[in-house]
N, C-alpha and C positions, 0 to 999 in steps of 0.2 A: 245393548239389548234392553228392552223395556222391562219394567218391574213385573208386569203381568206375565210376560213370557218366562222370565226367571222363576216366578212363583209357580207357574205350571210345570216347569222342568223339575224344580225341587220337589213338588208334590208327587210327580210321576216317579222320580228316583226314590223317594221315601217309600212309596207303595211297593216298588220292586225290591228294595232292601228288606222291608218288613215281611215280604212274602216268603223269604227264605230261599228264593230261587237263584240267588247269585252265587257264583263260585268265589273261592278265596281271592283269586286274581281280580275278578270284577269288583269285589269289595275293596281291595287294596287300591285299585285304579280310581274308584269312586272317592276314596279317602284323599288320595293325592289331588284329584281334580277339585275336591271341596276346599282343600287347603290353598290351592293356587287360583281359585276363581274370584276375581275382584268384584264381580257384580252381586255376589251372594251376600245378603245382610248377615250381621252377627247372629241374629236369632235363627236364621235359616242354617247358618254354619253349625251352630250348636245342635240343632235338631238332626242334621245329617251326621255329624260326628257321633252323637249319642246312638243313633240307629245303627250306624256301621259298627261301632264298638260293641254294642249289644249283640248284633247278629254274628259278628266274628267270634265273640266269646262263647256263644251258643254252639255254632256250627264248626268252628275251627279254633278251639281253645289254646292249643299250643302255639299257633301262629299269632293269636291275639296276645298271649303272654309275652312273646318276643317283641311284638310291635308296641304294645301299650304298657307292658309290665304286668305283674301278677294282680289279679282282681282285688286281693286283700292287702296290697302294699300300703294304702293309706291307713287302714285300721291297725295293721301291725305297727306302723310307725307311731301312731298316736299312743298305742298301748306301751310301746317301748319307752317313749318319752315320759309317759305318766308313771311307769314302773321306776324309772330312774329317779323321778321326783319323790315317789313313795319311799324308796330306799334311803333318801337323804333325810326323811322325816320320821321314819319308823324303823324299829329293829325287827327285821324280817329273817334273822339268822336261824330261828327255830321253826321255819316253815317246813311242814311235813310234805309239801309239794315243792317241786323245783320252782325257784323264784326267777321265772323268765316268761316270755310270751310263748304260748303253746298253741298248737293246732288241734282242734277237737277231732276225736275219732270218727265222727260222722262225715267229716270232710275226707279223711283218709279212705273211708269205705265208699265214698262217692254219693252219699245220701243227702248232702247239703253243699252249698256253694262256698259259704264263708262261716267259719267258727274259730275265731282267734280269741284267746283268753289269757287272763292272769288269775291266779288263785292263791289263797293262803289256807293252810290246814293246821289247826292247833293239834299238836301231837298228843296231848293229854286227853282232851275232850273229843277229839276226832271231828270237831265242828269245822266247817269250811265256809269260805266266802269266795265268790267268783265275780269277775267283771268280764263280759264277753260280747263281741260283735257277732251277730248271727244273721245269715241271709240264706233262706231255703233254696231259692233258685233265682234266675234272672228277673222274673216278674215280681218277686216278693221284695218288699222294702228291707233295707238293712236296718237292724235294730240293735240296741244295747240292752243286755240283760244283766241285772245285779241280783245275785242269789246268795243266801246264807242257808246252810243245811247241815244236818248230821250225816256223816258218811254212812253209818249203819242204817239210816232211815231215808235214803235218797228218794225224793219224790213225796215223802210223807209229811215231813215237817218243814218243807221249804218255805222260806220267805223270799219271794221273788218280786222284783219291780222291773218293768220294761219301759224303755225310753226310745224315742226316735233317734236315729243316728246323729241328728243335729244337736241333740241335748247331751253332748259328751261331758261337759262340766257338771251338769246336774247328776248324771249317772256316776261320775267319779265321787261326788259328795256322798251319794247313797252308799257306794262301795266303801268309802272311808268310815262311814258310820258302822257298817257291818264289820269291817276289819278291826276297828277298835273293840267291838263287842267280842269278836273271836279271840283277839289278843288277851282280853280279860278273862276268857274262859266261859263266857255266857253261852247258853243254849238258844237255838231259834225259838221264837214265840209260837 
């Protein structure tokens, strides 16, 4: 097949996928065809897989989770690895919050797509710090938030920094700065 014919077919298929008119079976077939079509360029393949994945996650989330894994798998894995590293370098035994990767309540309520976090709360001062991945919906970018706040003044004295998902190391450095301050018993600025 010629490049222009493939280009036209890919463009038509992308339009159909993005319209939301395809059934789950049609999306699965499109995915299988995309994986097996030798004439599709790498860039076209990536565009098709991204569109199919996004549409399946929107319209058929349980099927998408079975096929592609949970949408938050990568963020949870990064946080779990980072938390293991933190545990090797800091004494987190006095954490007033469970020392594990947690899912935010807004995900449980269905108000947001992704909110995976780790946190530390000083039991004496009730000051907390959090590092979390957040993504409101499929169209929103996934971001990293680093927050330090007083439990009794949630939203009032927050020190918050927001990073793009690609700046994980930078967000971790900011979290460690907050964590050290919380461990020392300092209050947010």
